N, C-alpha and C positions, 0 to 999 in steps of 0.2 A: 545709320539711323534714319528713320522716316522724318522728313522735314516738317510735315504737318503736325506730327505728334510732338516734335520738339518745340514748335511754335506754341502748341497748347500748353505744354509744361512751362515754357517761358512766361506766357500770359498769366497762368495760375500763380506762379512765383511772384510776379509783380502785383497781382490783385491781392494776394494774402500777405505780402510784405516780407516773406522769408522762404528759403529753400526748405526748411524743416516743415513749415505749415503746408507748403505745396506737396511735399512728400506724403504727409498724413492724408491730405485730401485726395491724392491720386493713387494711394497705396503703393508708393515707390519708396526706395531708400533715399536718404539725403544725397549721397554721392551720385546716384543715378540722375536726380534732378540737375545737379551740377554738370553732369556729362551732357545732358540735353542742351543746356545753355551754352556750354563750351563748344558743342558741335556747331551751333548757329554762329557763334562768334568766329570760329575758325573758317567756316564756310563764307562768311561775309567779310572777314578780314578786318573787323572792327569790334571794339568792346561794347557790350550792351549794358552790363551792370558792373558798377564798381563795388567790390566786396572787401570788407574788413572783418576783423573778428567780432566787432560790435554791431555793424549795420551794413545794409546794402542800399545802393541808390542807382537809379537809371542814369546813364549818360545822356547827353542831348540827342545823340543818334538813337540810343536805346528807347527813349520816349517816343520818337517818331516811328520807330520800327514796331513798338508795342501797339500803337494805334492801328497801323496797317495790319498787324497780325490779328487783332480783334475783328476787323472787318472781314478778313479772309476766313477766319474760323466761323463767323456768323453766316457767311455765304455758303460755306461747306455744310453747316448744320441745316440751312434752308434747303440745299440740294438733296440732302439725305431725307429730310422731312417730306419733300415733294415726291420722292420715290416711294416713301412709305404710304403717302396718301393714295397712290394708285392701287394699293393693295388693301386698303382699309375702307371704312365707312365713317360718316360723321358720328361723333360720340361726345359725351360730356355735356356741360351746361352751355346753352346759348341764350345770352341775355340781350333782349331787344327792347328799346324804347320807341314809342310811336304815338302820333296824334290820336286822340280819342276816337273820332268818327271814322277817319280814313283807316286807322288801325283796326278797329273792331269790324268794320264792314268789308274791308278789302285785304289788308295785310294779314290779319290773324287767320282767316280761312286758308290762305296759302301756306302759312307756317305750320298750321295744324296738320294739313295734308302732308307737308314735308316731314313732320315728326312721326306721322303714321308710317311713312316709308322707311324711316330709320329708327328702329326701336331703342337703340343705344343712346339716342339724343334726348337731352332734357331741355325743356323750354321754360324760360323765365321772362314773361312778357309784361311790360309796363305801359299802360294807356294813360298818357299825360301830355298835355299841350305845351308844357314848359320845355325850354331848351336844356338839354343835359350835357354835361361834360363827360365824354366817353371815358377818359382816364380816371377822373376823380370819382365818378359814379359807377365805374367798373362795368360798363356795357360793352358788349361785342359789336352791336349795331345800333344805329339810331336812324329812324325813318323820319324825314322832314319834308314838308311841302312848302312851295314858294321859293323866294330868293334865298341864297346862301351867302354867308360871310366867308371870305377866303381865310382859312385858318391853317396855320402851319401844322404839319404832322397828321392832317386828317384827309382821307381820300373820300371822294363823293362819286357815286354812279347814279345816273338817272334811271329810274325803274318804271316810271309811268308818266303820262301826260293827261291831266284831268280836263275835260271839256267843260268850260263854265258857260251856263245858259241862264238867260233871264226868263222867268216864268211867273204866272199868276193864275188865280182861280177863275173859272168861267164867270162866276158871280161878280167878281171885281171888275172884269173886263166889260161885262154887260152894263155895269153902272158907270164906269169911268172911261171906256174906250180902249182901243188897242194902240199902244205905241209902236210905230213902224220904223222910226229912226232913233239913233242914239240921242239926238238933240231933244226928242220929245219926252225922254225919261224925266226931265226936270219938272214936268207938269203932273207927275204921278207921285203917290206915296209909296215908299219902299220900306222893307224890313231889312235892317242893316246888321251885318256881323261886326261885333265889337269885342276885342280881346285885349287884355292888359291896358285898358283905358284908351285904346286907340281904335278909331273907326277905320275900317278897311274900305277904300274906294273900290268901285267896280272898274274893271279894266277891259279895254277893247283894243284889238290889234289895229295898228295904223301902218300902212305900207311905208317903209323907208324911214320910220321914226319911232319914238317911244310909244307905248300904248297910251290911248286916251283914258284919263281917269275921270270917273263920274261918281258923284255922291248925291243921289236924288234926295228930295225932301223926305224926312223920316221922323216918326214918333215912336217906333219900336226898334230898339237896339239890343240884340241878344248875342250871347257868346256860345250858343249851341246851334249847330247847323240843322239838326233834326227839328228843333223848336222853331227855327225860321221857316222850314218847309211846312210844318204844321200850321203856323200862323198864316202862311200864304194860302194854304188850302181853305182856311176860314174866310178868305177874301179880304185880308187886312192890308194887302199891298203887294207890290212886285218883290221878287226875290232873285238874287244872283247866286246860283249854287252849282256844285259839280253835277254833271248829268247823271253819274252813277247813283247819286243820292236821291234824285227825283225821278229816275227812270220809271219805276212802277206807278208813281202818281201821274206821270204824263201818259203812260200807256192806258191807264184806267180812266183818264179824262178829268181827274180831280185838279190837275194843273195843266196849263197850256204853255208850250214853249213859244217865246216871242222872238222878234227880230230874226227871222229865219234867213234873211239875206246877209246878215252881219256875221263875219267869221268869228268863231268863239275864241276867247282867250284860253290858252293852254297853260294850266297851272301845274307846274312840274312837281314830281315827287322824287326824292333821292334816298338812297341808302348811304350812310356814312360810317366809316370805320377808321381806326387808328392805323397810320402807316407802319408797316412792319416788314422786315426782310422776307418773311414767309407768312402769307395769309392762311390762317387755319382752314382746314377743309370744311368744317361746319359753317364757317362764315361765307366762304366762297360759294358753296353749293346753295346756301340759303339765299344769297343775293341773286344767283343765277335763277333760282326758282321764282323769286319775286319778279325779276325782269322779264321772265317768260310768260308768267300768268297774268300780271296786272294789266298790261296794255289791252288785253281782250276784254277785261271787265270795264274798261273805260269807254268802249265803243258803243254806238247807238244800237247795234244789232245784238249786243250781249244780253 
């Protein structure tokens, strides 16, 4: 008998609680299920299942062997699926949660192009700034920016680094002057990003230590990045925003990038998915597409 097949029959008998149930599920006869289990017991030289006319129960060794068999069978299935992936293309539904602005402006165009390339793929995209639970909310991928909490069972891959820049309208600078050092930001009005009741400080790299946190004086606090950029264009204060968001405004002159000698803080973006023995092809290729395309969108020359 084939050992792997016998392991699968043994696991099914344990999962379903009886040889008869395993026989029905596997389209085998009851005696054949017993022969597979007997084959393993004779090969191992130890009893796996104690059987009576009324019930069956795992021995102590049988329980440990059952857990190992489950792992071996899962790895075998993953290996088969990997081979199948090489001969197929992404298909089925891909559910992705992403922040509103970064998702709409950066992530969605890449995923839409990805879907055009693979017509058997379905996209289900959610634009929401809340943190989702991948398992409970049934998402294949979650795109997040900023710091991440270390969470068991979740894999994270960095897919982009956003350059954060301080900018302001020419009219504001003409009236209030140009800040040239981080320390001078405290003498200017700022438009601040606020989400979930929390004000987000501006961050600046500091060699050899944690980033410097700055919260300039502010009377405008918004939870929409585009609205912050629009308010900055109106001359209502300084703004600290991802370069990709204000690139066109800077290129047309409606905003001016400040502190050119100060290194920009790199605000990371990640793709997160649930840990699994075999990552579905649609998820793997989608993450690869994002990791390849997004860095170019973040650069000054994009």
